[in-house]
Residue frames as a rotation matrix with the C-alpha (Angstrom) as fourth column:
UNK 1
-0.556 0.548 0.625 82.17
0.364 -0.516 0.776 89.47
0.748 0.658 0.087 185.73
UNK 2
-0.980 0.191 -0.050 80.40
-0.052 -0.491 -0.870 91.97
-0.191 -0.850 0.491 187.93
UNK 3
-0.288 0.955 0.078 76.67
0.704 0.266 -0.658 92.13
-0.649 -0.134 -0.749 188.53
UNK 4
0.119 0.280 -0.953 76.60
-0.290 -0.908 -0.303 95.41
-0.949 0.313 -0.027 186.62
UNK 5
-0.685 -0.455 -0.569 78.10
-0.677 0.107 0.729 93.71
-0.271 0.884 -0.381 183.53
UNK 6
-0.870 0.416 0.265 75.65
0.434 0.901 0.013 90.81
-0.233 0.126 -0.964 183.77
UNK 7
0.047 0.927 -0.372 72.68
0.458 -0.351 -0.817 93.19
-0.888 -0.132 -0.441 183.91
UNK 8
-0.092 -0.154 -0.984 74.06
-0.654 -0.736 0.176 95.17
-0.751 0.660 -0.033 180.95
UNK 9
-0.944 -0.290 -0.155 74.41
-0.310 0.628 0.714 91.96
-0.109 0.722 -0.683 178.89
UNK 10
-0.564 0.806 0.179 70.88
0.688 0.578 -0.438 90.89
-0.457 -0.123 -0.881 179.76
UNK 11
0.165 0.635 -0.755 69.49
0.041 -0.769 -0.638 94.28
-0.985 0.074 -0.153 178.72
UNK 12
-0.400 -0.385 -0.832 71.28
-0.802 -0.292 0.521 93.99
-0.443 0.875 -0.192 175.37
UNK 13
-0.986 -0.106 -0.130 70.33
-0.156 0.864 0.478 90.34
0.062 0.492 -0.869 174.71
UNK 14
-0.615 0.778 0.128 66.78
0.265 0.357 -0.896 90.27
-0.743 -0.517 -0.426 176.08
UNK 15
0.056 0.706 -0.706 65.04
-0.632 -0.523 -0.572 92.22
-0.773 0.478 0.417 173.26
UNK 16
-0.366 -0.221 -0.904 66.42
-0.900 0.330 0.283 89.87
0.236 0.918 -0.320 170.59
UNK 17
-0.999 0.052 0.015 65.43
0.045 0.945 -0.323 86.80
-0.031 -0.322 -0.946 172.62
UNK 18
-0.349 0.931 -0.110 61.88
0.067 -0.092 -0.993 88.10
-0.935 -0.354 -0.030 173.09
UNK 19
0.016 0.322 -0.946 61.60
-0.879 -0.446 -0.167 89.10
-0.476 0.835 0.276 169.40
UNK 20
-0.756 -0.376 -0.536 62.77
-0.608 0.707 0.361 85.67
0.243 0.599 -0.763 168.23
UNK 21
-0.863 0.463 0.202 60.02
0.250 0.739 -0.626 84.00
-0.439 -0.490 -0.753 170.25
UNK 22
-0.059 0.886 -0.459 57.37
-0.317 -0.453 -0.833 86.04
-0.947 0.096 0.308 168.42
UNK 23
-0.130 -0.087 -0.988 58.38
-0.990 -0.050 0.135 84.57
-0.061 0.995 -0.080 165.04
UNK 24
0.809 0.246 0.533 57.70
-0.166 0.967 -0.194 81.19
-0.563 0.068 0.823 163.47
UNK 25
-0.268 -0.914 -0.305 60.76
-0.792 0.029 0.610 79.46
-0.549 0.405 -0.731 162.04
UNK 26
0.811 0.559 0.172 60.11
-0.315 0.664 -0.678 77.31
-0.493 0.496 0.715 158.97
UNK 27
-0.425 -0.905 0.030 62.65
-0.531 0.276 0.801 74.91
-0.733 0.324 -0.598 157.50
UNK 28
0.816 0.561 -0.135 62.10
-0.440 0.453 -0.775 73.42
-0.374 0.693 0.617 154.04
UNK 29
-0.180 -0.920 0.348 64.51
-0.467 0.392 0.793 70.64
-0.866 -0.020 -0.500 153.02
UNK 30
0.852 0.357 -0.383 65.23
-0.510 0.401 -0.761 68.99
-0.118 0.844 0.523 149.67
UNK 31
-0.264 -0.939 0.221 67.59
-0.761 0.343 0.551 66.05
-0.593 -0.023 -0.805 149.18
UNK 32
0.617 0.762 -0.195 66.06
-0.710 0.433 -0.556 64.17
-0.340 0.481 0.808 146.26
UNK 33
0.067 -0.642 0.763 69.21
0.131 0.764 0.632 62.30
-0.989 0.058 0.135 145.25
UNK 34
-0.836 -0.512 0.197 69.83
0.233 -0.005 0.973 61.57
-0.497 0.859 0.123 141.57
UNK 35
-0.301 0.804 0.512 66.21
0.931 0.133 0.339 61.52
0.205 0.579 -0.789 140.41
UNK 36
0.710 0.679 0.188 65.10
0.652 -0.734 0.190 65.10
0.267 -0.013 -0.964 139.88
UNK 37
0.195 -0.709 -0.678 68.49
0.775 -0.313 0.550 66.51
-0.602 -0.632 0.488 140.83
UNK 38
-0.703 -0.479 0.526 68.70
0.709 -0.521 0.474 68.70
0.047 0.706 0.706 137.71
UNK 39
0.063 0.838 0.541 65.43
0.574 -0.474 0.668 70.47
0.817 0.269 -0.511 138.56
UNK 40
-0.987 -0.160 -0.027 65.32
0.122 -0.624 -0.772 73.59
0.107 -0.764 0.636 140.71
UNK 41
-0.284 0.950 -0.129 61.89
0.836 0.311 0.452 73.56
0.470 0.021 -0.882 142.26
UNK 42
-0.585 0.155 0.796 60.06
-0.266 -0.964 -0.008 76.79
0.766 -0.216 0.605 143.06
UNK 43
-0.491 0.453 -0.744 58.56
0.863 0.370 -0.344 76.86
0.119 -0.811 -0.573 146.54
UNK 44
-0.342 0.470 0.814 55.71
0.038 -0.858 0.512 79.28
0.939 0.206 0.276 147.18
UNK 45
-0.579 0.346 -0.738 54.65
0.786 -0.006 -0.619 80.80
-0.219 -0.938 -0.269 150.46
UNK 46
0.305 0.784 -0.541 51.51
0.236 -0.612 -0.755 82.69
-0.923 0.103 -0.372 149.53
UNK 47
0.989 0.122 0.083 52.67
0.110 -0.238 -0.965 84.68
-0.098 0.964 -0.249 146.47
UNK 48
0.396 -0.916 -0.068 56.40
-0.867 -0.397 0.302 84.72
-0.303 -0.061 -0.951 147.30
UNK 49
0.993 -0.069 -0.100 58.56
0.015 0.885 -0.465 82.28
0.121 0.460 0.880 145.31
UNK 50
0.214 -0.974 0.068 62.05
-0.928 -0.181 0.324 80.96
-0.303 -0.133 -0.944 145.68
UNK 51
0.588 -0.039 -0.808 63.85
-0.488 0.779 -0.394 78.05
0.645 0.626 0.439 143.99
UNK 52
0.400 -0.415 0.817 65.25
-0.739 0.380 0.556 75.14
-0.541 -0.826 -0.155 145.94
UNK 53
0.171 -0.451 -0.876 67.88
-0.811 0.440 -0.385 72.91
0.559 0.777 -0.291 144.36
UNK 54
0.628 -0.005 -0.779 69.11
0.173 0.976 0.133 69.46
0.759 -0.218 0.613 145.29
UNK 55
0.039 -0.586 -0.810 70.64
0.943 0.290 -0.164 69.21
0.331 -0.757 0.564 148.79
UNK 56
-0.772 -0.203 0.603 69.47
0.063 -0.967 -0.245 72.69
0.633 -0.151 0.759 149.76
UNK 57
-0.088 0.791 -0.605 67.23
0.977 0.186 0.101 74.04
0.193 -0.582 -0.790 152.49
UNK 58
-0.142 0.169 0.975 65.59
0.009 -0.985 0.172 77.26
0.990 0.034 0.139 153.58
UNK 59
-0.456 0.174 -0.873 65.29
0.887 0.009 -0.461 78.72
-0.072 -0.985 -0.159 157.02
UNK 60
-0.356 0.462 0.812 62.51
0.292 -0.771 0.566 81.29
0.887 0.439 0.140 157.04
UNK 61
-0.799 0.204 -0.565 61.61
0.502 -0.290 -0.815 83.59
-0.330 -0.935 0.129 159.94
UNK 62
-0.614 0.687 0.390 57.98
0.205 -0.338 0.919 84.60
0.762 0.644 0.066 159.45
UNK 63
-0.668 0.475 0.573 55.22
-0.739 -0.515 -0.435 86.26
0.089 -0.714 0.695 161.43
UNK 64
-0.801 0.478 0.361 52.68
0.258 0.819 -0.512 83.88
-0.541 -0.317 -0.779 162.95
UNK 65
-0.196 0.792 -0.579 49.55
-0.799 -0.471 -0.374 83.54
-0.569 0.389 0.725 160.82
UNK 66
0.402 0.419 0.814 47.95
0.175 0.837 -0.518 81.42
-0.899 0.351 0.264 158.11
UNK 67
-0.235 -0.587 -0.775 49.87
-0.783 -0.358 0.508 80.77
-0.576 0.726 -0.375 154.88
UNK 68
0.918 0.384 0.100 49.62
-0.229 0.717 -0.658 78.65
-0.324 0.582 0.746 151.75
UNK 69
-0.109 -0.989 0.096 52.71
-0.659 0.144 0.738 76.56
-0.744 0.017 -0.668 151.05
UNK 70
0.829 0.439 0.347 53.13
-0.027 0.650 -0.759 74.85
-0.559 0.620 0.551 147.68
UNK 71
-0.390 -0.858 0.334 55.45
0.415 0.161 0.896 73.79
-0.822 0.488 0.293 144.89
UNK 72
-0.772 -0.024 -0.635 55.22
-0.407 -0.748 0.524 75.33
-0.487 0.664 0.568 141.43
UNK 73
-0.685 0.523 -0.507 52.78
-0.408 0.302 0.862 72.76
0.604 0.797 0.007 139.98
UNK 74
-0.935 0.333 -0.123 50.82
0.299 0.553 -0.777 71.89
-0.190 -0.764 -0.617 143.11
UNK 75
-0.438 0.864 0.247 47.10
0.241 -0.152 0.959 71.73
0.866 0.479 -0.142 142.55
UNK 76
0.711 0.681 -0.175 46.38
0.304 -0.073 0.950 71.79
0.635 -0.728 -0.259 146.26
UNK 77
-0.249 -0.830 0.499 48.63
-0.263 -0.438 -0.859 74.04
0.932 -0.345 -0.109 148.34
UNK 78
-0.222 0.087 -0.971 49.04
0.850 0.505 -0.149 73.20
0.478 -0.859 -0.186 152.01
UNK 79
0.376 0.364 0.852 47.23
-0.177 -0.874 0.452 75.65
0.909 -0.321 -0.265 154.26
UNK 80
-0.172 -0.521 -0.836 49.34
0.787 0.438 -0.434 76.06
0.592 -0.733 0.335 157.40
UNK 81
0.818 0.342 0.463 48.65
-0.049 -0.760 0.648 78.00
0.573 -0.553 -0.605 160.56
UNK 82
-0.101 -0.953 -0.285 51.92
0.554 0.184 -0.812 79.02
0.827 -0.239 0.509 162.15
UNK 83
0.982 0.176 -0.074 52.29
0.152 -0.486 0.861 80.03
0.116 -0.856 -0.503 165.76
UNK 84
0.328 -0.929 0.172 55.62
-0.923 -0.354 -0.152 81.06
0.202 -0.109 -0.973 167.23
UNK 85
0.472 -0.234 0.850 57.81
-0.267 0.881 0.390 77.97
-0.840 -0.411 0.354 167.15
UNK 86
-0.514 -0.753 -0.412 59.66
-0.711 0.105 0.695 75.80
-0.480 0.650 -0.589 164.64
UNK 87
0.643 0.727 0.241 58.19
-0.348 0.558 -0.754 73.89
-0.682 0.401 0.611 161.70
UNK 88
-0.539 -0.839 0.071 59.90
-0.402 0.330 0.854 71.44
-0.740 0.432 -0.516 159.32
UNK 89
0.684 0.719 -0.124 58.88
-0.436 0.267 -0.859 70.47
-0.584 0.642 0.496 155.79
UNK 90
-0.385 -0.730 0.565 60.35
0.085 0.581 0.810 67.91
-0.919 0.359 -0.161 153.41
UNK 91
0.271 0.371 -0.888 60.20
-0.874 -0.292 -0.389 68.44
-0.404 0.881 0.245 149.65
UNK 92
-0.278 -0.287 0.917 59.89
-0.113 0.957 0.266 64.90
-0.954 -0.029 -0.299 148.32
UNK 93
-0.523 0.048 -0.851 59.95
-0.850 -0.100 0.517 63.76
-0.060 0.994 0.093 144.70
UNK 94
0.043 0.621 0.782 57.10
-0.215 0.771 -0.600 61.39
-0.976 -0.142 0.167 143.84
UNK 95
-0.842 -0.409 -0.352 57.77
-0.443 0.152 0.883 59.44
-0.308 0.900 -0.309 140.64
UNK 96
0.260 0.958 0.124 54.78
-0.525 0.248 -0.814 58.64
-0.810 0.146 0.568 138.43
UNK 97
0.473 -0.009 0.881 54.46
0.546 0.788 -0.284 56.65
-0.692 0.615 0.378 135.22
UNK 98
0.554 -0.189 0.811 55.29
0.760 -0.282 -0.585 59.52
0.339 0.941 -0.013 132.86
UNK 99
0.047 -0.528 0.848 56.69
-0.046 -0.849 -0.526 62.21
0.998 -0.014 -0.064 135.13
UNK 100
-0.391 -0.216 -0.895 57.60
0.867 0.240 -0.437 63.17
0.309 -0.947 0.094 138.66
UNK 101
0.348 0.478 0.807 56.17
0.078 -0.872 0.483 65.79
0.934 -0.105 -0.341 140.97
UNK 102
-0.773 -0.634 -0.015 57.35
0.130 -0.136 -0.982 67.39
0.621 -0.761 0.188 144.16
UNK 103
0.417 0.889 -0.191 55.25
0.334 0.046 0.942 67.11
0.846 -0.456 -0.277 147.31
UNK 104
-0.483 -0.494 0.723 55.67
-0.485 -0.537 -0.690 69.10
0.729 -0.684 0.020 150.52
UNK 105
0.415 0.572 -0.708 55.11
0.341 0.624 0.703 67.19
0.843 -0.533 0.064 153.73
UNK 106
0.420 -0.250 0.872 55.45
-0.790 -0.574 0.216 68.39
0.446 -0.780 -0.439 157.31
UNK 107
0.183 -0.458 -0.870 57.98
0.297 0.869 -0.396 66.35
0.937 -0.185 0.295 159.28
UNK 108
0.935 0.126 -0.331 58.96
0.343 -0.094 0.935 66.17
0.087 -0.988 -0.131 162.94
UNK 109
0.635 -0.762 0.127 62.06
-0.768 -0.607 0.204 67.66
-0.078 -0.227 -0.971 164.51
UNK 110
0.155 -0.555 0.818 63.45
-0.228 0.785 0.576 64.14
-0.961 -0.275 -0.004 164.73
UNK 111
0.600 0.144 0.787 62.78
0.664 0.458 -0.590 63.64
-0.446 0.877 0.179 161.00
UNK 112
0.961 -0.235 0.148 64.57
-0.113 -0.819 -0.562 66.92
0.253 0.523 -0.814 160.26
UNK 113
0.616 -0.759 0.212 67.65
-0.372 -0.043 0.927 65.87
-0.695 -0.650 -0.309 162.20
UNK 114
0.327 -0.504 0.800 68.98
0.695 0.701 0.157 63.79
-0.640 0.505 0.579 159.26
UNK 115
0.703 -0.038 0.710 69.09
0.571 -0.564 -0.596 66.96
0.423 0.825 -0.375 157.16
UNK 116
0.875 -0.394 0.282 71.00
-0.481 -0.777 0.407 68.93
0.059 -0.492 -0.869 159.78
UNK 117
0.417 -0.728 0.545 73.52
-0.177 0.523 0.834 66.06
-0.891 -0.444 0.089 160.02
UNK 118
0.617 -0.145 0.774 73.94
0.741 0.440 -0.508 65.80
-0.267 0.886 0.379 156.21
UNK 119
-0.132 -0.803 -0.581 77.16
0.399 -0.580 0.710 67.63
-0.907 -0.138 0.397 155.30
UNK 120
-0.703 -0.121 0.701 75.99
0.711 -0.083 0.698 68.08
-0.026 0.989 0.144 151.69
UNK 121
0.364 0.930 0.052 72.97
0.928 -0.367 0.069 70.22
0.083 0.023 -0.996 152.69
UNK 122
-0.786 -0.588 0.191 73.40
0.588 -0.807 -0.063 73.94
0.191 0.062 0.980 151.99
UNK 123
-0.056 0.726 -0.686 71.40
0.652 -0.493 -0.575 76.80
-0.756 -0.479 -0.446 153.42
UNK 124
-0.231 0.094 0.968 69.87
0.868 -0.430 0.249 79.02
0.440 0.898 0.017 150.69
UNK 125
-0.516 -0.015 -0.857 70.05
0.572 -0.751 -0.331 82.70
-0.638 -0.660 0.396 151.64
UNK 126
-0.914 0.034 -0.405 67.97
-0.213 -0.889 0.405 85.59
-0.346 0.457 0.819 150.40
UNK 127
-0.664 0.744 -0.075 64.66
0.274 0.335 0.901 83.84
0.696 0.578 -0.426 149.86
UNK 128
0.253 0.923 -0.291 61.41
0.724 0.019 0.690 85.09
0.642 -0.385 -0.663 151.33
UNK 129
-0.605 -0.505 -0.615 63.09
0.785 -0.508 -0.355 88.19
-0.133 -0.697 0.704 152.81
């Protein structure tokens, strides 16, 4: 490969690399198992909604800023300030005496690794576009 070809490739690839760094990447995972598996749970980012089923996850590219992240029945949405970088959230089912509720919790990259390694997890496309 000549120097001219290398420079041409860099000029083509560099804008997309720089643009990607300006975005925040948010992953939201759900792997509730049997309990709650029949329920598709709406996830809200501000006023945008999308449903997340069992063993599914979202990957969302979003502008840095402050957002409210919640499930459909959350009384207290999570206020998150996103900078450029990657964020991971787990949608966990909390079982109560009479019913269950979903709770969003931020997790570490290490905590998210189990989801990336789970062959049953499916990426949901078309949400929050």
